[in-house]
N, C-alpha and C positions, 0 to 999 in steps of 0.2 A: 962363817957362823951358821950353824944349823938351828933353826928355830922350832919350838914346839908347834904342834898343829892347833891353831886357834880357829874357832868356828867363825864363819863370815855369813851374816844375814844380808840378803840381797832383796831390794824392793824398788819399785818404781816411785819416783817423787814427781807428782804432778806440778808442785810448786816450782821445782828446779828443772822440770822437763828432762830428766835423765835417770839412769839407774844408780842407786846408792848401794854401796857395799860397806856394812858396818861391822866392826869387830868388838863385840860386847865386853870381852875380857881386857881389852886395852883401851882405856879411856884417855883422851878422845882419839880414836883411830878409825878413820873411814876414808872412802874414796868414791869416785863416781865415774860413769862412762856412758857411752851411747848405747851399749848393749850390756846384758848381764855379765857376759864373759869378760868384756873390757873392764867393767867395774871390779870384778873379782881379781883380775890381773893387776889392776892399780892398787887394790887393797893388799895384795901380797907384797908389793913393793913398800907400801905404807907400813906394814907389819915389820918388815926388815929394818926400815929406817927408825921406827919407834923403838925397837929393841936395841938397835945400835946406839941411839942417844941414851937410853936407859943404862946400858952397860957402861958407856963412857962417863956418865954422871954418877954412877954407883947407885942408881935407883933400883928398888926391888923389881924383879921380873915376875909377874903373876903367872901361876900355873893355869893352863887352860881348864876352865871349870864350866863355862856356859854350855848347856845342853838344851836344845830346843824341845818344846813339849812333845814333838813327834817321836823323840827318842826316850821319853820318860817311861819307866817300867812300873 
């Protein structure tokens, strides 16, 4: 299964003491890791699993829409 490209926000969580990777277009879909790269890698797995469950259950698959303000024109 090839998934669309969903944006991943990565940020440090002082409360959790780890990096969080959040996928705004897929609620709730996030992951964490000891490094930003590890959090993103885990989020990519979470995206695939999120989509797999949605396909299996017949849930709608949202199009990637989230664009951070840095890309706004």
